[in-house]
C-alpha positions as CSV (number, residue, x, y, z in Angstrom):
1,M,4.4,26.0,14.6
2,Y,2.9,22.9,13.0
3,K,5.8,22.6,10.7
4,Q,8.3,22.7,13.6
5,L,6.3,20.0,15.4
6,F,6.2,17.8,12.3
7,I,10.0,18.1,11.9
8,I,10.6,17.2,15.6
9,L,8.2,14.3,15.3
10,M,9.9,13.0,12.1
11,F,13.3,13.4,13.7
12,S,12.3,11.5,16.8
13,I,10.7,8.8,14.7
14,N,13.9,8.5,12.6
15,L,15.9,8.1,15.8
16,H,13.7,5.3,17.1
17,A,13.1,3.2,14.0
18,S,16.1,4.0,11.8
19,F,14.4,5.0,8.6
20,T,14.1,8.1,6.4
21,V,10.9,9.8,5.3
22,Y,10.7,11.5,1.9
23,E,7.5,13.4,1.2
24,D,6.3,15.8,-1.4
25,K,2.8,16.9,-2.5
26,N,2.3,13.6,-4.4
27,L,4.2,10.9,-2.7
28,F,5.0,9.7,0.8
29,T,8.0,7.3,1.0
30,I,9.9,5.6,3.8
31,K,13.4,4.3,3.1
32,L,14.9,1.5,5.3
33,E,18.2,-0.2,5.1
34,N,19.1,-3.8,5.9
35,K,15.6,-5.0,6.7
36,K,13.9,-8.2,5.5
37,F,11.4,-7.6,2.8
38,E,9.2,-10.4,3.9
39,D,9.1,-9.2,7.5
40,L,8.1,-5.7,6.5
41,L,5.4,-7.1,4.1
42,I,3.9,-9.2,6.8
43,N,3.9,-6.3,9.3
44,L,2.3,-4.0,6.7
45,K,-0.4,-6.5,5.9
46,N,-1.1,-7.1,9.6
47,E,-1.4,-3.4,10.2
48,I,-3.7,-3.0,7.1
49,S,-6.0,-5.6,8.5
50,Y,-5.8,-4.2,12.1
51,Q,-6.8,-0.8,10.8
52,G,-9.9,-2.2,9.2
53,Y,-8.8,-2.1,5.5
54,V,-9.2,-5.0,3.1
55,I,-6.5,-6.0,0.7
56,I,-8.4,-6.2,-2.6
57,H,-5.4,-7.3,-4.7
58,E,-1.7,-7.9,-4.2
59,L,0.3,-7.2,-7.4
60,D,3.8,-8.7,-7.7
61,L,5.0,-5.9,-9.9
62,A,8.7,-6.8,-9.6
63,K,8.0,-10.3,-10.9
64,S,6.1,-8.9,-13.9
65,I,8.7,-6.2,-14.7
66,N,11.7,-8.5,-14.2
67,T,10.2,-11.1,-16.5
68,L,9.8,-8.4,-19.2
69,A,13.3,-7.0,-18.6
70,K,14.8,-10.5,-18.9
71,A,13.0,-11.1,-22.2
72,L,14.3,-7.8,-23.5
73,K,17.8,-8.6,-22.2
74,K,17.7,-5.6,-19.9
75,S,19.0,-5.3,-16.3
76,I,16.6,-6.3,-13.6
77,P,15.2,-3.0,-12.1
78,L,13.7,-4.4,-8.8
79,E,14.7,-7.3,-6.6
80,K,11.2,-7.4,-5.0
81,G,8.2,-5.2,-5.3
82,K,4.5,-5.4,-4.5
83,N,1.6,-3.1,-4.8
84,L,-1.2,-3.7,-2.2
85,L,-4.5,-2.3,-3.4
86,I,-6.6,-1.6,-0.3
87,C,-10.0,-0.3,0.5
88,K,-11.9,0.8,3.6
89,R,-15.5,1.1,2.9
90,S,-16.1,3.9,5.3
91,F,-13.5,6.0,3.5
92,A,-14.8,5.1,0.1
93,L,-18.3,6.2,1.2
94,K,-16.9,9.5,2.6
95,M,-14.9,10.1,-0.6
96,I,-17.9,9.6,-2.8
97,E,-20.2,11.6,-0.6
98,E,-17.9,14.5,-0.9
99,N,-17.5,14.2,-4.7
100,I,-18.8,11.4,-6.9
101,H,-15.6,11.6,-9.1
102,N,-13.5,10.6,-6.1
103,I,-14.4,7.0,-7.1
104,T,-11.4,7.2,-9.4
105,F,-9.1,6.9,-6.4
106,C,-10.6,3.7,-5.1
107,P,-8.9,1.4,-4.2
108,L,-5.9,3.1,-2.5
109,S,-2.5,1.7,-3.1
110,I,0.6,1.1,-0.9
111,S,3.8,-0.1,-2.5
112,I,6.7,-2.0,-0.9
113,Y,9.8,-2.6,-2.9
114,K,13.5,-3.5,-2.6
115,K,16.5,-2.2,-4.6
116,D,20.0,-3.2,-3.5
117,T,20.1,-3.0,0.4
118,Y,17.2,-0.5,0.6
119,L,13.5,-1.2,1.2
120,Y,10.9,1.4,0.4
121,I,7.2,1.7,1.5
122,S,5.2,4.4,-0.2
123,Y,1.8,5.6,-1.3
124,K,0.5,8.1,-3.8
125,K,-1.2,10.9,-1.9
126,F,-4.9,11.2,-2.4
127,H,-6.0,14.6,-3.9
128,S,-9.6,15.8,-3.9
129,F,-11.0,17.1,-7.1
130,K,-12.4,20.1,-5.4
131,K,-10.6,22.4,-2.9
132,A,-13.5,22.2,-0.5
133,N,-13.1,18.4,-0.1
134,N,-11.7,17.5,3.3
135,I,-11.4,13.7,3.1
136,S,-8.1,13.8,1.2
137,T,-6.2,15.0,4.3
138,K,-7.8,12.4,6.5
139,I,-7.0,9.6,4.1
140,N,-3.4,10.7,3.6
141,N,-2.9,10.9,7.4
142,K,-4.5,7.5,7.9
143,L,-2.2,5.9,5.3
144,R,0.9,7.6,6.7
145,N,0.1,6.5,10.2
146,L,-0.7,3.0,9.0
147,I,2.7,2.7,7.4
148,L,4.5,4.2,10.4
149,R,2.7,1.8,12.8
150,S,3.6,-1.2,10.7
151,L,7.3,-0.3,11.3
152,D,6.8,-0.6,15.1
153,N,5.9,-4.3,14.9
């Protein structure tokens, strides 16, 4: 039943905002077409702040990779691409309370990147070190919802 509800929800979201969701056990990705990178980045940053996260670092990965590709006389793999390293202290505390080794996953990361006419927003899913840990599902749901809400702006 939950699977059917999720499929209906994703279908209705896709109709409203014209994007495609790709998801597996390790990665959540949204693919958009003919959108402005800068607009999506601003909306994403605004939603991150609104949800109480702090952007610890913004890595311009495309610039770094493209500089290297140019030096090696290779094709440019990305037009634009940034990784936003984010933290929410309340989640960090819960993660570490569940298992001290969860500190490895701090900070969380959301990527936004452009290739050709497509824009992507994605995050690596958080996986707990122990099966009994429950915070991973909460974090993954919060990040998913944060990204989806940033598309409504």
